[in-house]
Each structure stands twice: as C-alpha cells, then as structure tokens.
Backbone bond lengths (Angstrom), bond angles and torsions (degrees), N, CA, C in turn:
res aa  C-N    CA-C-N  psi(-1)  N-CA   C-N-CA  omega(-1)  CA-C   N-CA-C  phi
1 M - - - 1.471 - - 1.525 109.49 -
2 R 1.308 115.83 128.31 1.458 120.48 179.48 1.519 109.91 -82.17
3 I 1.352 116.48 124.15 1.461 121.48 -179.49 1.525 110.62 -87.19
4 L 1.321 116.41 -44.82 1.456 121.38 -177.66 1.526 110.83 -94.11
5 P 1.334 117.41 149.23 1.466 120.06 172.89 1.530 109.79 -59.68
6 R 1.326 115.46 148.42 1.456 119.49 -177.41 1.525 112.02 -60.04
7 S 1.325 117.71 -33.42 1.462 121.08 -179.12 1.531 111.41 -63.22
8 I 1.344 116.19 -38.70 1.470 119.86 178.87 1.522 110.13 -72.33
9 E 1.310 116.93 -40.45 1.468 120.42 178.35 1.527 110.57 -59.61
10 K 1.324 116.72 -42.89 1.462 120.49 -179.18 1.527 110.99 -66.04
11 L 1.344 116.79 -37.94 1.459 120.27 178.94 1.529 110.84 -66.72
12 I 1.335 116.41 -42.21 1.462 120.91 177.03 1.525 110.35 -60.31
13 E 1.325 116.22 -43.99 1.469 120.60 178.46 1.534 111.25 -61.97
14 S 1.310 116.08 -36.85 1.468 120.13 179.46 1.523 111.13 -67.51
15 F 1.331 116.48 -44.01 1.462 120.04 178.66 1.529 111.45 -63.81
16 E 1.339 116.67 -36.21 1.464 120.43 -178.76 1.524 112.51 -64.06
17 K 1.312 116.63 -22.29 1.467 120.48 179.92 1.524 112.23 -77.61
18 L 1.335 116.94 -13.72 1.458 120.84 179.92 1.524 110.07 -78.19
19 P 1.344 118.79 146.33 1.467 120.99 -178.89 1.526 112.28 -65.05
20 G 1.319 116.19 135.90 1.466 121.32 176.51 1.510 115.13 81.78
21 I 1.327 118.00 3.95 1.467 121.01 -178.91 1.525 109.52 -114.58
22 G 1.334 115.09 116.56 1.456 121.02 178.53 1.516 111.34 -94.22
23 P 1.324 117.54 -176.85 1.468 121.73 -177.25 1.529 113.85 -58.72
24 K 1.344 117.28 -41.65 1.471 119.90 -178.31 1.520 111.54 -66.02
25 T 1.343 116.44 -46.47 1.466 120.04 179.39 1.519 110.53 -64.39
26 A 1.320 116.71 -39.49 1.470 121.06 178.61 1.525 110.75 -61.23
27 S 1.329 116.65 -40.86 1.465 120.98 179.06 1.524 110.86 -67.17
28 R 1.338 116.77 -43.40 1.471 120.54 -179.91 1.523 111.12 -62.07
29 L 1.332 116.76 -43.09 1.463 120.43 179.90 1.529 111.03 -64.37
30 S 1.308 116.18 -40.58 1.468 120.65 -178.33 1.523 111.07 -65.22
31 F 1.327 116.66 -44.19 1.469 119.57 -179.93 1.521 111.40 -72.54
32 Y 1.342 116.54 -29.32 1.461 119.41 175.65 1.529 110.20 -62.68
33 L 1.334 115.92 -42.30 1.462 120.23 -178.53 1.520 112.57 -65.36
34 L 1.330 116.94 -21.94 1.464 120.17 176.60 1.528 111.69 -63.93
35 H 1.339 116.56 -27.82 1.464 121.39 -176.84 1.526 112.76 -95.53
36 V 1.331 116.80 -2.25 1.461 120.74 179.31 1.525 109.33 -79.08
37 P 1.352 118.32 138.46 1.474 120.00 176.74 1.525 111.48 -54.91
38 Q 1.325 115.88 145.59 1.464 120.43 -175.03 1.527 112.31 -58.23
39 A 1.341 117.06 -37.32 1.466 120.41 -179.63 1.528 110.68 -62.07
40 Q 1.343 115.13 -41.95 1.462 119.57 179.24 1.525 110.67 -68.58
41 L 1.319 116.04 -36.76 1.463 121.44 178.33 1.527 110.79 -65.83
42 D 1.349 115.75 -40.25 1.462 120.18 177.56 1.528 110.96 -63.59
43 Q 1.330 115.53 -40.12 1.464 120.36 178.96 1.524 111.09 -64.74
44 F 1.334 115.43 -40.29 1.466 121.05 177.71 1.530 110.71 -62.61
45 G 1.334 115.04 -45.77 1.455 120.04 179.29 1.523 112.16 -63.74
46 E 1.318 116.60 -37.96 1.458 121.13 179.20 1.531 111.05 -66.37
47 S 1.348 115.93 -37.23 1.468 120.66 178.54 1.522 110.82 -64.10
48 V 1.329 115.74 -41.95 1.466 120.12 178.49 1.526 110.04 -66.53
49 K 1.338 115.59 -42.10 1.463 120.88 -178.69 1.524 111.43 -61.51
50 N 1.350 117.07 -38.55 1.460 121.49 -175.19 1.525 112.91 -90.09
51 L 1.333 116.66 1.38 1.463 120.53 -175.63 1.524 111.99 -54.57
52 K 1.311 117.01 -46.02 1.462 120.55 -179.49 1.529 112.47 -93.18
53 N 1.331 115.78 -31.17 1.457 118.91 -178.20 1.525 112.40 -65.56
54 S 1.337 116.79 -28.32 1.466 120.76 -174.67 1.520 113.00 -104.72
55 T 1.326 117.96 9.77 1.462 120.49 -179.92 1.530 110.11 -127.63
56 V 1.328 115.02 152.69 1.468 121.31 177.24 1.524 108.55 -137.03
57 Y 1.325 115.78 159.81 1.457 120.63 174.44 1.528 108.88 -90.57
58 C 1.315 115.15 133.46 1.459 120.51 177.11 1.531 108.55 -67.37
59 S 1.323 117.18 130.33 1.462 121.13 -178.02 1.523 112.73 -73.76
60 K 1.333 116.76 -12.19 1.469 120.58 179.24 1.527 111.89 -92.52
61 C 1.335 115.80 -53.06 1.470 119.78 -172.72 1.525 113.44 -112.06
62 F 1.329 117.80 -11.23 1.464 124.32 -179.43 1.522 113.12 68.38
63 N 1.333 115.80 21.31 1.462 120.20 169.18 1.524 108.11 -74.31
64 I 1.319 116.59 165.76 1.466 121.52 178.16 1.518 108.87 -97.80
65 G 1.323 116.56 131.85 1.453 120.08 179.86 1.515 111.21 -151.85
66 E 1.324 114.77 -172.88 1.468 119.93 177.78 1.515 111.27 -95.13
67 S 1.332 116.92 -11.54 1.462 120.71 -179.07 1.521 109.43 -143.69
68 D 1.317 115.56 165.33 1.460 122.31 178.60 1.528 108.62 -127.51
69 P 1.340 118.33 116.54 1.470 127.83 4.95 1.534 111.98 -74.05
70 C 1.341 114.92 165.55 1.457 120.61 -178.18 1.531 110.06 -72.34
71 V 1.333 115.71 172.86 1.469 120.46 -175.34 1.529 111.99 -63.60
72 I 1.344 117.17 -30.28 1.464 119.57 -179.42 1.520 110.46 -74.52
73 C 1.327 116.96 -47.88 1.463 120.72 -179.31 1.527 112.31 -64.91
74 S 1.322 117.61 -29.39 1.463 121.21 -177.56 1.525 113.07 -89.98
75 S 1.330 116.89 -3.29 1.463 119.99 -178.05 1.527 111.34 -80.48
76 P 1.333 118.45 126.86 1.475 121.02 178.01 1.523 112.40 -70.81
77 Q 1.327 117.39 -12.89 1.469 121.10 -179.96 1.536 112.93 -82.71
78 R 1.335 117.23 -10.04 1.463 119.60 -177.98 1.526 110.40 -91.16
79 D 1.334 114.95 144.85 1.460 122.48 179.38 1.525 109.26 -87.56
80 E 1.329 117.65 106.17 1.458 121.97 -178.38 1.528 112.35 -71.09
81 G 1.317 117.11 -10.13 1.452 120.75 -179.67 1.515 113.93 -81.28
82 V 1.334 117.00 -11.40 1.464 121.87 179.01 1.518 108.26 -117.80
83 V 1.330 116.06 119.76 1.468 121.15 -177.35 1.525 109.42 -118.73
84 C 1.330 115.97 122.89 1.464 122.18 177.34 1.532 108.22 -98.67
85 V 1.316 116.19 118.59 1.467 121.69 -177.52 1.526 109.18 -92.88
86 V 1.335 116.82 118.68 1.468 122.22 -179.12 1.525 109.96 -122.85
87 E 1.330 115.19 164.45 1.463 119.40 -177.72 1.520 112.77 -80.01
88 Q 1.327 116.92 -43.06 1.465 120.96 -173.30 1.527 111.21 -135.25
89 P 1.345 117.76 156.43 1.470 120.43 177.58 1.526 113.17 -56.46
90 I 1.328 117.54 -31.58 1.463 120.01 -178.78 1.521 111.57 -64.88
91 D 1.353 117.38 -24.48 1.458 120.97 177.54 1.527 111.31 -67.42
92 I 1.333 116.44 -28.89 1.464 120.30 177.24 1.521 110.51 -63.83
93 L 1.337 116.92 -39.24 1.467 120.45 177.83 1.520 110.76 -58.77
94 S 1.336 116.24 -42.22 1.463 120.39 179.73 1.519 111.12 -64.95
95 M 1.331 116.81 -43.06 1.464 120.42 179.82 1.531 111.24 -65.95
96 E 1.316 116.96 -38.35 1.460 120.52 -177.82 1.523 112.38 -70.27
97 K 1.323 117.26 -26.20 1.464 120.64 -179.29 1.526 112.54 -64.12
98 I 1.333 116.86 -28.85 1.467 118.59 -177.04 1.525 111.02 -74.50
99 G 1.335 116.78 -20.99 1.458 120.46 173.78 1.516 115.81 71.63
100 K 1.324 118.02 13.11 1.472 120.43 -176.96 1.520 113.41 -112.65
101 Y 1.313 116.66 -18.54 1.460 119.30 -177.49 1.521 110.02 -87.61
102 K 1.314 116.39 125.72 1.474 121.77 -176.52 1.524 112.98 -117.01
103 G 1.333 116.87 8.72 1.455 119.85 178.13 1.513 111.47 -87.63
104 V 1.331 116.25 -160.43 1.462 121.99 178.01 1.528 108.68 -115.50
105 Y 1.322 116.77 -176.19 1.464 120.76 -173.33 1.528 111.27 -129.25
106 H 1.335 113.41 165.81 1.461 120.99 166.92 1.529 106.69 -139.86
107 V 1.330 116.40 120.54 1.462 121.53 -176.32 1.523 109.67 -97.84
108 L 1.321 116.53 122.45 1.467 121.18 -178.24 1.525 112.98 -79.69
109 H 1.328 116.31 -25.23 1.470 122.42 -174.75 1.529 111.15 61.02
110 G 1.317 114.37 50.19 1.458 120.32 176.70 1.509 111.34 134.38
111 C 1.305 115.60 -173.16 1.457 122.05 177.29 1.523 108.19 -145.40
112 I 1.316 115.71 163.34 1.462 120.44 179.81 1.524 109.07 -67.88
113 N 1.326 116.23 123.09 1.459 121.30 -177.16 1.530 109.01 -147.31
114 P 1.341 116.92 87.99 1.475 120.55 -176.39 1.525 113.69 -57.52
115 L 1.348 117.41 -31.20 1.465 119.87 -179.19 1.521 112.06 -64.08
116 N 1.336 115.61 -28.39 1.467 120.58 178.26 1.525 112.03 -105.05
117 N 1.338 115.09 17.99 1.468 121.27 178.65 1.528 112.97 58.34
118 I 1.328 115.85 36.70 1.466 120.50 176.53 1.523 108.05 -109.59
119 G 1.315 115.47 109.87 1.451 121.52 178.79 1.513 111.07 -107.62
120 P 1.322 118.25 -177.12 1.470 121.95 -179.48 1.523 113.40 -57.45
121 D 1.332 116.95 -30.59 1.462 119.80 -177.39 1.528 113.00 -75.68
122 E 1.326 116.45 -15.32 1.471 120.20 -178.44 1.525 112.38 -88.14
123 I 1.331 118.07 -10.15 1.466 120.57 178.22 1.530 108.93 -122.02
124 K 1.317 117.49 177.61 1.469 122.14 -168.56 1.531 113.50 -87.17
125 I 1.340 116.70 47.39 1.464 119.82 178.30 1.524 110.97 -79.89
126 A 1.335 117.31 -44.75 1.466 120.69 179.19 1.524 110.95 -59.17
127 E 1.337 116.60 -38.13 1.463 120.72 178.77 1.526 111.08 -66.22
128 M 1.344 115.91 -34.68 1.460 119.63 178.40 1.521 111.21 -68.21
129 L 1.346 116.53 -42.21 1.457 121.05 178.31 1.531 110.81 -63.42
130 E 1.308 115.95 -38.52 1.461 120.87 177.88 1.526 110.21 -64.88
131 R 1.314 115.07 -36.84 1.464 120.42 -179.78 1.529 111.32 -66.81
132 V 1.316 116.62 -35.05 1.459 121.46 -178.82 1.530 110.93 -65.37
133 K 1.332 116.21 -27.86 1.459 120.40 -178.05 1.522 112.77 -62.13
134 G 1.329 116.04 -16.60 1.465 119.31 -179.32 1.512 113.87 -61.95
135 G 1.345 117.31 -24.34 1.453 121.04 176.28 1.513 115.80 85.82
136 K 1.339 118.02 0.11 1.467 120.27 -178.18 1.532 112.63 -90.00
137 I 1.318 117.29 -15.29 1.465 120.82 -171.34 1.521 111.18 -82.54
138 K 1.336 115.90 131.10 1.464 120.87 177.75 1.525 112.63 -112.99
139 E 1.334 117.37 -15.93 1.472 120.09 175.55 1.515 110.30 -149.19
140 I 1.331 115.77 137.16 1.458 122.45 174.43 1.523 107.41 -117.95
141 I 1.332 116.02 117.74 1.463 121.44 179.35 1.524 108.17 -98.35
142 L 1.316 116.88 116.27 1.464 120.96 178.16 1.523 108.40 -86.38
143 A 1.332 115.61 103.99 1.463 121.59 -175.71 1.518 111.39 -113.13
144 T 1.326 116.23 36.07 1.466 119.08 173.36 1.515 108.53 -71.91
145 N 1.321 116.83 161.57 1.459 120.54 -177.21 1.523 111.08 -63.54
146 S 1.338 115.36 157.98 1.460 119.45 -175.01 1.526 112.87 -92.51
147 N 1.332 117.00 23.45 1.463 120.04 172.62 1.532 109.19 -88.14
148 I 1.317 116.82 -177.55 1.472 120.52 -175.02 1.523 111.56 -59.93
149 E 1.332 116.51 -44.88 1.458 120.27 -177.64 1.529 111.24 -66.98
150 G 1.346 116.07 -41.07 1.460 120.19 179.83 1.518 112.17 -65.16
151 E 1.341 115.55 -40.53 1.466 119.85 178.77 1.526 110.62 -66.45
152 A 1.325 116.52 -41.09 1.464 120.56 179.29 1.528 110.36 -62.79
153 T 1.318 116.27 -38.69 1.462 120.83 179.73 1.523 110.57 -67.07
154 A 1.348 116.66 -44.30 1.469 120.96 178.84 1.522 110.83 -62.04
155 M 1.334 116.67 -41.92 1.459 120.81 179.86 1.531 111.17 -64.84
156 Y 1.315 116.01 -40.21 1.466 119.89 179.39 1.528 110.72 -63.73
157 I 1.329 116.47 -45.82 1.465 120.46 -179.61 1.524 110.50 -62.43
158 R 1.334 116.30 -44.45 1.465 120.64 179.01 1.531 110.09 -59.16
159 R 1.332 115.96 -45.33 1.461 119.59 -178.76 1.526 111.32 -63.16
160 E 1.320 116.55 -40.20 1.459 120.30 179.29 1.532 111.26 -64.60
161 L 1.316 116.07 -41.06 1.460 120.14 -179.63 1.528 111.43 -68.79
162 K 1.332 115.26 -43.51 1.464 120.06 -178.39 1.520 111.99 -68.95
163 S 1.330 116.78 -29.71 1.465 120.06 -178.46 1.521 112.50 -82.86
164 H 1.330 115.64 -4.23 1.463 120.35 177.48 1.531 109.33 -128.42
165 P 1.320 117.04 69.21 1.471 119.59 -178.80 1.520 112.79 -59.64
166 D 1.336 116.02 -22.53 1.461 119.30 176.87 1.519 111.45 -66.89
167 L 1.361 116.10 -21.51 1.462 120.57 178.73 1.520 111.40 -77.18
168 I 1.332 115.33 -52.24 1.466 118.70 -170.65 1.522 113.67 -102.03
169 G 1.321 117.32 -14.80 1.452 119.39 -178.68 1.524 110.63 72.80
170 T 1.291 116.78 -166.68 1.472 120.88 -176.14 1.517 112.60 -100.38
171 K 1.332 117.41 -11.89 1.459 120.10 -174.58 1.527 113.25 -95.84
172 V 1.326 118.47 -8.77 1.457 121.11 -178.81 1.517 109.83 -81.44
173 K 1.322 115.77 126.72 1.461 121.67 -179.05 1.529 109.33 -97.46
174 I 1.327 116.87 134.28 1.457 122.19 176.16 1.518 107.72 -107.56
175 T 1.339 117.01 119.98 1.459 120.66 -178.28 1.518 110.42 -123.51
176 R 1.315 115.17 164.31 1.472 122.47 -179.61 1.517 107.93 -132.84
177 L 1.343 118.03 138.40 1.453 120.92 176.59 1.528 109.40 -54.58
178 A 1.324 115.42 135.32 1.464 119.53 -170.83 1.512 113.40 -105.33
179 H 1.334 116.04 -140.20 1.459 122.21 -174.56 1.519 111.41 -57.42
180 G 1.283 115.46 156.01 1.465 120.44 -178.04 1.513 111.19 112.21
181 L 1.318 117.14 -36.46 1.464 120.86 177.22 1.522 109.17 -95.54
182 P 1.324 118.68 115.50 1.463 120.38 178.57 1.516 111.61 -65.72
183 V 1.319 116.33 149.99 1.458 121.15 179.50 1.524 110.00 -60.24
184 G 1.303 116.50 131.92 1.460 121.46 179.37 1.506 114.40 90.94
185 A 1.345 117.25 -3.21 1.468 119.92 -176.90 1.516 111.19 -88.33
186 D 1.330 116.39 149.08 1.458 122.13 176.60 1.519 109.56 -94.22
187 I 1.327 116.80 142.84 1.462 121.57 178.91 1.525 110.86 -59.35
188 E 1.318 115.68 -35.25 1.472 121.29 -178.05 1.522 112.35 -53.98
189 Y 1.348 117.23 -33.65 1.464 121.33 -174.65 1.530 113.38 -100.39
190 A 1.323 117.84 2.21 1.460 120.32 -179.43 1.531 110.25 -78.49
191 D 1.342 116.55 141.44 1.460 119.66 177.35 1.528 109.41 -78.69
192 E 1.354 115.62 169.72 1.459 120.07 -173.94 1.519 112.83 -63.39
193 V 1.331 117.08 -40.44 1.465 120.75 -177.88 1.527 110.70 -64.81
194 T 1.344 116.09 -47.49 1.464 120.84 179.98 1.517 110.88 -61.05
195 L 1.328 116.82 -44.57 1.457 121.02 -178.13 1.527 110.80 -68.71
196 S 1.328 116.26 -35.85 1.458 120.27 178.56 1.523 110.85 -63.32
197 K 1.337 116.61 -42.66 1.465 120.61 178.74 1.525 111.11 -66.25
198 A 1.324 115.60 -37.50 1.464 119.78 179.10 1.521 110.77 -65.14
199 L 1.324 116.16 -37.35 1.463 120.63 179.38 1.522 110.80 -70.05
200 E 1.338 116.32 -45.60 1.466 120.60 -178.64 1.525 111.42 -65.55
201 G 1.325 116.85 -34.64 1.461 120.32 -176.15 1.508 113.79 -97.22
202 R 1.337 117.01 19.18 1.466 118.81 -179.21 1.524 109.88 -58.84
203 R 1.312 115.35 143.94 1.464 120.99 -175.57 1.526 109.96 -113.63
204 E 1.330 114.60 155.91 1.458 118.57 175.86 1.519 108.73 -66.35
205 Y 1.296 116.61 138.99 1.470 121.12 -168.82 1.506 110.97 -119.28
C-alpha cells in the first residue's frame, strides 16, 4: 500500500540522488516545498529547468558561463600568461573571493581517481596541454585539492609538462598552492585569508 502520493515519492527520490542528501533530508526538503507558495515553487522549478539551457562551457578554460568565452577569459584586465588549474568551476568562485588573483583559469572537471574509474582521459588534462602549446603561458598554478586524488592529479600534470619540454619551454614556471591549506582540505571550503596565503606562498613544483 502506497502511503505517500507518487509525486512526493518521486521528488524524494530525486533529492536522494544529489550528493550529501540522504533519505531523511530528502523527505524534509520535499515536505518543506509543499508549504512554499506556488509562485515561489514555479520560480524554483523554472530555475532548475533553465540550469543547463542558460549556461555554456567556455571553450578556453571550461568554466561555466552565460557566453563563450566566459567573462574571465574575455576580460582584457586578466593576465593570460598565468593559468590556475582547478578541479571544478566552484573552485573559481573561491579563488575570486580573495580578490588578488588576476590570471585566468583551466577547469579540469574532476580529478584522477582510479577507484571511481576516472583517469587522465576523463578530465580536461589533454585540453590543458593543448592550451599550453600556444606559447603565451609563463606560469601554471596547480590548485587542485590537497587530498590524495588532488595531489595525484597535480603530480600527473607536472610530470606530463616536464616530460614535454617542447610544450612549455624553459621559461614556464609550474607552481603549487602552498602553506595555508591543510592537508586533505578542499579549496571550495577554504576561507579567503587561508586561500590568499596559499596563493601568495605558492612554491615551484
């Protein structure tokens, strides 16, 4: 016997598919939405519906934006010679909050994780190497997270760059975010002061 209406069951199932949301939280969110005014609910649904329809991936850095290239890549105030390599678009928000970084980005959309069958070919490493061939880059900042997967990804990228000197030449500096970020921490959760110190104290890698 079905206790809940099918519409609520389907909504709970949908919420459960989101990261970090278990059955109890999914149920609470679903019942909360029952009490939201219909106009607000329609607006919420429209936002979800337009999430992908109104966004595009930047062909240069693979960040998410409303246009291609994105606002950062198209800005004349940004230094195209400095590229900060991050795992996800949300990491760019964290870096931008500190207000000190004036370079551009490259979003990998993941990290190397053999346990989840994610190898170098599943993320945007080849695109980054292709981008380096342009010859304009003078520094690559590896800003992947400092957990095992992030470190493995940074090491792989460094090895690929170093093993192809014809790609980067001798003048390109490879750096890694330094002190300030505790081991195992994600950039997404770092505060502005901690991230600012990590950026300022980046070391050659």
